[in-house]
Structure formats: structure tokens, C-alpha cells
N, C-alpha and C positions, 0 to 999 in steps of 0.2 A: 554485566556492567557495560554501560554505554561508553565506548571509546571516543574521545574528542578528536576531531580532524584538525587540519591546518587552520580552517576558518572558524574553529570553535563550535562547530556543529556536531551533533551526534551522527553516527553512520546512517541512521534511519532518515534524518532530515536530508543528508547528503544524497542518499539513494532516491528520495522523493524528488529532490531538485533535479537530479540526473534524468529521472523518468519524465518529468515535466519538460525538460529541454528536448528530449528525444521526441516527445509528442508534438511539441511546437515545430520541430524540424519536419514533421510529417512521416517519419519513418518508424514511429513508436506505436502504431495502431495495434500491433500484436501485444506489446507490453501493456497498453491501455486495456485491452480485452482481458489479458491475463490477470492484471491487478484488480480490475473491475470485478471479475469473476471470483477472485480470492476474497475481496471485501464482502461481496454478496454472500459467499459461502459462510463466512464468519458471522455475518448478521443473521442469516437464516438459522445457523446453529444456535445462537443465543436466543432468538425468538422461539425456536422450537423447544429449547430447554425450559424457557419461561412458561410456555403454554403447557408442557407436560407437568411442570412443577406446580402449576396453578390448580 
């Protein structure tokens, strides 16, 4: 269950906003790489599953 924060956002949106802020500051390149890799891994997993299932 998504818990609402002070600003009425979900934790996920809050985290995404925080990551964007860090990247804009220039110190978040490691976070950008990490989350980019995470997203890529998820996408590849779904694509792979779809190809195997087809």
C-alpha cells in the first residue's frame, strides 16, 4: 500500500523527485547509473519472457 507523504505524493514519486534533484546537482551520476541499470534489467526481463513465451 502506497503511503502518502506530506505533499500528498506516494513514496515512489517522492523518491523519483529526490533522485532527479540529486542528478541535477551533479552528484547523482551513480544513482542515475544504478536506476538506469535497474530499469534496463526489468525491461530486458519482460522482453525475454515475452520472446520465450511467443
